[in-house]
BAGU-68633 format. One record per residue: residue in one letter; x, y, z of N, C-alpha, C, O in turn. Coordinates in steps of 0.05 Angstrom, whole numbers, plus 5000, padded with zeros to 4 digits. Example, Ala and Ser with C-alpha at 12.3 -4.5 7.8 and 13.67 -1.06 7.14 Angstrom:
residues 2
A526448865156524649105156526449345156528549345169/S525749555142527349795143525850015157526850235161/
end
This chain:
residues 296
Q448435004661448135124629446735404629445035494644/G448035534609446435804604447236034620449536004628/A446236244627447736494638448236464667448236674679/G448836194686448736224714449635904722449735734705/G450035854740449935684752448835634788449835494805/L446535814789445935934825444035684821442735654800/Q443835464850441235314864438535514862438335764867/Q436735364854434435594864434035594895434935404907/T432835774907432435824930430736074935430436274921/R429736014958428036204964428836434980427236604989/A432336444986433136634994433436754972433036674949/P434837084986436937234966438937144944440336964952/I439437204921442336994916444437084924445237274937/R445036914916449337004937450836834916450036674900/A452536894919455536934909457036594928457436574952/A457436404910458536224930461336254933462536334913/T463336184959466136244955466936104963465135984976/G469335974966471335814983469835524982467935444968/L471135444997470135165006467635074986467834964964/E465235144998463335134984463135164955461135034947/L465035354929465135304917465435064905464134934890/L468635024921470934774913467934534912466934474890/H466734424939465334264933463034224914462534014903/S461834414913459734364889460434294865459134144851/L462934414859464234444840465434154828465534084804/S466634004853467633684854465233534839465133424817/K463433594861460733434855459633434809459933314788/V458633634820458633664794460633654759460233524739/F462633864766464833774744464333494742463633424720/R464533254764466633024756464332814746464832574741/T462032934745459732804727459432844696459132674679/R459933204691459433294671462433184653462733184629/L464533114673467933224656467133034642467233084618/L465932744649466132414648464932454621466132314605/T462432624608460432514598462232724577461832634554/A464032984577465133154555466932984558465332794556/L468732894560470532664553469832414525471132284509/I467232454528466332194513465332364485466232334462/V463532524491461832694474463432894455463132904431/V464733024467467433284452468733034442466932964426/P470232884440471432724415470232684401471132744379/L467432554399465732374384464432544368463832484345/T463832854385463133064363464833124337464533134313/V467133164357469133284333470233084316471333154295/F469932814323469932644298467832564280468132344270/V465532714274463632684264463532824244463132744221/V463933174256464433484250466833374223466733404199/G468533274236471433284218470533154191470733244168/R469132844202468032714170466432754158466232644136/G464132954165461833034151461332804147461832614161/G459532854112458032584105456032504119454632634135/V455832254113453732084124453632084156451632104171/W456032074161456732094197456432284207455432234229/L456732494204454732784218451932734215450232714232/F451832714178447132794182447832454202445332434203/G448632254214447632124218448032034260447631814271/F448832244269450032354285447632554300446332524321/V447532774279445632984280442032924288440633014306/A441032684257438632574258439132384283436932374294/A440332294292440532114321438932294345437032244359/L440732544343441532614361438932864367438432984387/L437732864343435733054341432232914350430432994365/S432832614328430832434338430532374364428432264369/V432432414388431432454414430632584417428432554428/A431332814414431533064423428133134421426833204441/I426733114392423133004382421932824406420032914419/L422532714409422532464432421532554446419132534453/E424532764461423632904495421433084490419433134504/F422233184465420033474477416433354466414733504474/C415333134451412333004456412632884484410532894495/R414932774501414132734521413132914531410732934533/M414433054537414133374553412233504550411933704564/M410233424526407733544519405533324533403333374543/E406433134532404233004540403832994574401732904584/R406133104593406233054620404133394629403733484652/R403233524602402733724602398833674586397133854588/H398433434574395933224571394933324548392533344545/F397633464518396533424495398733174491400433084506/H397833124467398832884446400033044423398233094407/P401033094420402733104388403532894367406032904367/P403132784356404132424337406732494345407832704352/L407432234342411432244349411532214326413032384317/L410232024305411431944290411832174258413532214241/F408532314265409232554235411532774253411632974240/A412832794272414233004282416532924284418033084294/L417332694277419032534277419632584234421732564220/A418432604230416832594197418432814188420432804174/M417432984198418333354195421333334197422833404178/L422233214223424733284225426733114211429133164209/W425432904202427332744173426732854146427932754127/V425433024144424133194109426233344126428233204131/L426233594137428233764142431133684132432233774112/L432433444156434533384158435933444128437433614118/L433933114117434733024082434333264061435133184039/D433333504062433433654046436233814053438033934041/A435733774070440034014086442833804074445033904070/Q442233584071443633314070443833344034446133384026/F441933334016440533313993439833473984438033393970/P440133753980439133963970437333953940435434073931/Q439733663928439133713896437133443891437333283873/W435133453915432833283908430833423913428633343906/G430933673926427333813919425433743936423133803931/A426133553966424833433978422833624002421433534019/L423433893995422634064026420434054013419033874023/E419134183991416134253993414034073999412334084016/P414933833974413733653979413433434004411733284013/G415933504008415533304027413733394059411933254068/L414633614071412933824088409933874077408534014092/T408733784056406533834045405733614063405133624087/L405933404044405133034057405133164082403533334089/V407233064097407133174138404633364138403033314156/L403933604119402933654138399533584138397833554156/L399433564110396533484118395833134122393833034132/A397233054117398632704132396432674161394532524166/S398432964180398632924207395333064213393932994232/L394533264194391633364205390133144200388633124219/A389532934180387832864174388132574193386832384185/W389032554206390932354239389132494251386832404255/Q389932694258388032814283384732874273382832884289/L384432904245382032874246379832634250377432614253/A382832384248380632074250381432074282379532004296/H383532134294382832124318381332254348380132154366/R381932454343381732614363382032524388380232394398/E383832564398385432424418385932734434387932864429/G383632834456385232994476384333294458381933314452/S386533544451385233714435386633684411389033734413/P385733594384386233554369388533784353390633734342/A387034064359388534244335390934314353393134364343/A390134314388393834424397394934184396397434224397/N394333884395395233614388397833684368400133684376/W396633784327397533884315399433974315401533864310/A398634314323399634484323403034484338405234584333/L401834304359405534194380405834054356406534224339/G405733904348406533644329408533724302409933594287/I407834024304409034134276411534384297413934404296/A409134544313411534784324414634664336416734804335/G414734424345417134234357419134214333421034344324/P417333964327419633974302420034224280422434264276/L418734334270420334614261422134674270424234664258/Y421934764292424434914311426634744312428834844304/V426634504319428834374330429434204301431834154298/G427834124281429634084252430134274238432134264224/W428634484239430134704223432734874227434634904212/C432234964251434835014261437434774270439934814271/G435634514276439234394278439534354248441734404238/A437234254230439234194198442234514195444334494184/Y441534704204444234884201446234804209448234954207/I446634514224449634374236450334344210452334464202/I448034114180449434084163449334274143449934194120/R448634514146448934724125450834944135450835164124/L452734884158454034974160457234784150459234854138/R456434544161458634484140459034364123461034224122/S457534354107457634344075458534564070460034464054/L459234934069461135034063463034984062464134834078/P464335144035466935094039469335094065469435314076/E470734934075471834864098470034934124470335064145/G467134734112465334814128465834664164464534714184/E468934444161469034314184469734494209469334454233/W471234784194472634914222471135084226471635204247/W468235204208467335394215465235344233463835504245/L465134994231462334924254464534834278463734844301/L466834764274468534824299470334994311472634964321/T467635284305468035524315465235594326464635724345/A464235514316460235544326460335484354460235644373/L460535104352459834874370461735014399460435074418/P464635054400466035094417464735364429464435404453/A463935574404464135754423461535734444462435764466/I459135704443456835674458458135424484458135534506/W459235144484461435134500462335394518460935524534/L464735434512466735574520464435904536464836074553/A462735864523460636184536460036024558460936074580/D458135784551455935694569458035574602457535604626/S460435434586462635424617463935684627463235724650/G464935804621464436224641461836184642461236064663/A460136234629456736334652456736204679456236324701/Y457535914676456435684701458635824721457935974740/L461435754716464035944737464036204748464636284771/V462736364720462336674736460336704758460336804780/G457936534738455536564759455736424788454536494809/R457736194784457436144814458536314836457536374858/M460436384826463036564842461636774851460736794874/W461336984825460037144830456237294830455137514834/G455237034823453037124812451137264833450837204857/R450037464820448237574848444737724838442737764852/H445037764811441937854796441937704779443637684761/R439237524785438037354765437337514740437137754739/L437037334718437837534685434437434673433137554656/A433537104693430637084685429336904704429136654707/P428337134717427636934756425036774747423936614763/T423836834719421436704722422736364702423336164714/L422836374682424336164677426235964684425935724689/S429036174684431036004702432436164730434236334733/P431236074742432436194767434736334779434836524795/G436936114764439536074770442136184754444436214761/K440536234727441636454714441636704727439736804739/T444736844725444437144736446037194705447237054689/W445037574709447837654691450237704699451737854686/E450637614717454537654726454937484702456337564683/G453637234705453737034693454436984664456236864653/Y451637174654451137194626453437374614454737314594/V453937604630455837734619458637554621459537504598/G460137434642462037334647462037154623464037184608/G460236954614459236704592460336874569462236784556/V458837224561459237344532463437284537464537114524/L464937454558467137564549469037304548470937334532/I469137084559469936894564470036714538471936614526/G466936694532467436514507468536734479469836624461/T467937024478469037094461471537084463472536984442/L473437144481476637074481477136854476478536824457/A476236634491476136304483476036304456477936174447/T474736364442473936194408476136384399478136264392/A476236624397478236704380481436674394483236804384/G481836484422484136354416484136174408486236154395/L482135874408482335724394482035694363482635494349/V480935974354481035864320484736034317485736024294/A485636104328488936194331490835994328493135964321/I488535824340491235654353491035294325492535104320/W488735374316488835024298488035174275487035034257/G488235534272487335634244490035604218489935644194/R491535524232494235494216493435154194494535114172/W491634984204490534784187488434764165488334584149/S486135084167484235114153485335284135487035454139/G484135224110485735364094484535694085483735804106/P484235834065484936164066481236244067480636474071/L478735994064476636014056475136014099473136124108/G477435834113476335844140476336064155477236274146/P475136044187475636284198477836304210479136124220/T478736704208479936734223480636814256478336814266/P481936864271481936944294479737214306478637234328/L479637364284477837664282475337494274473437534290/D475037314254471937184260471336954278469336814280/G474336944293473536724321472036894336470336804351/L472837284331471837434353469137414353467537364371/S468737454329465837544328463837414321461537524321/I464237124312463136944327462836924345460436964349/G464236874371463936844404463137054408462737034432/L462237324401461237474416457637494409455737584422/L457937404389455037394370453037274385450937374394/I454736844387454036644392454136804430452036834443/G456336874439454936924472453237074470451336984484/M452637304460450137444461447837354465446337404484/L447737164437444737164434444236824429442036774419/A445636624435445036444438443736204463442535984463/P444936434485443436404513440436414507439136314525/L439336494492435536454488435236344472433436404456/G437136064467436035784459435035654486432735574489/D437535624511437035614528433535704546431835544554/L433335984546431035994560429135884547427335764559/V429335914521426035814494426235434517424135424530/I427635254520427335014529426335044564424434964577/S429035214573427035334600424935334603424035174619/M423535474592420635594580419435334580418235264600/M419535144554418334874556418434714580416334624590/K420834674589421234624611419134634636417734464648/R419534954638418435044666415634914670414634754687/E414235094639411034854629410134594639408034534651/A412434464632411834154632412134014660411633784668/G413434274675414334134712417233984706417533814723/V419033994691421033834695423234024699423034264694/K425533894709428233844708430433974687431534204687/D430833744669431433634647429733544630427633544643/T429333424602428633384589429133154581428033034563/G431433054599431332734596433532664606434532844620/M435232364604437832314619440032224603441932114613/L439932294572441132134549444332364566445532164574/F445632514572447532564582448232664609448032904616/P449132414629449232434643451432654663453732724658/G450132714679450333094689449633354671449833584677/H448933254648447533524633445633504612445733584589/G443633334628439933334626440033144596441832974594/G438533174577437533034558438633164530440333334530/A437233074502439033244485438133464478439633594464/L435433564486434133824481435734094498436234324491/D436133954523438934114551441334094534442834274540/R442333944514444734044510444234154479446234224467/I441834184466442334294444440934554435440334634412/D440434684460438034824460440435034455441134954433/S441535164458444235374462444735384430444535584416/A445435134420447635094401445635004378446634914357/L443035024381440635114350441635404342441835514320/W442135494371442135834355445135864337445635904313/A446635844358451535834353450635684320451935814303/V449135494307449335474287448435514251448935444228/V446035724273445335814250446536144247446736254225/I447436274278448536484268451936374263453736544261/G452436164262456336224248455736054211457336024193/Y452335974213453036024187452036184176452736214152/Y450136324185449636634168451936894168452037094154/F454336754194456237064182457436964168458137134152/A458836574159460336524142458936624118460736744107/V456836644103455136574079454936954068455437034045/W453837194097453737474100455737574108455937774093/V458437574131459437604121462637584108463937784101/R463337334106465537204086464637224061465937274041/G461537164065460637104029460936824017461036783993/L461136654036462836344032459736334015459036134003/
end
């Protein structure tokens, strides 16, 4: 995933070519493709249905991501309280789905104070660090993840969401392929040694053009407030350039925890956090493009 696909080695980075590339791709892509054939249609279905279908899907996926986050922190001998982390996540998601309830401020206040009281009563390990991690993880995942629901709630929101999400998938795929074939210069050697600048640039270019092409294909079914091919080009460019930072954020956490993947929910792809790392940034970018640029 991310901006390249080379395996970490001690030798200087080099491009994979010929049979070597085909052999490695056949093994990796076989598992990834099978997973994608299940996950992508399911995602398109729940995005199209919206409402409680999308809410339930997002809530379940992000709840697993929070569980993975807490488990990673436990490997560093921290103990963020899972119950309160999930409570904060659900407050953020419920506010996005039902803003008329006005539950955000009282809900967050209650979770913050209750989690502090819990740490004072139990004092396991490092209470201050446990409390901070129990807030920071769900705040990042939940706040950004809630934009999936917010983006879908806009006029023609299903089409905007089906622009932002494929943009990151297409950029990731392009980055992986270009990185495997031509990647030589490491993008972030400390955080993610397999990612390359060549993969990053290839991902941006492929993601931008492919997103514009995708919007041009299905644009006939969207209304006047839906994204245009020019919007697809712009969103593809912004997401291709910025969303890989989300990948590096999770890579930083995984390196701190000493794990390769956050989980095994998606065979060939890793855990929930591995799959949503860049998508968290993509939906935020898509939402504010639709609101600020298109005025929705």
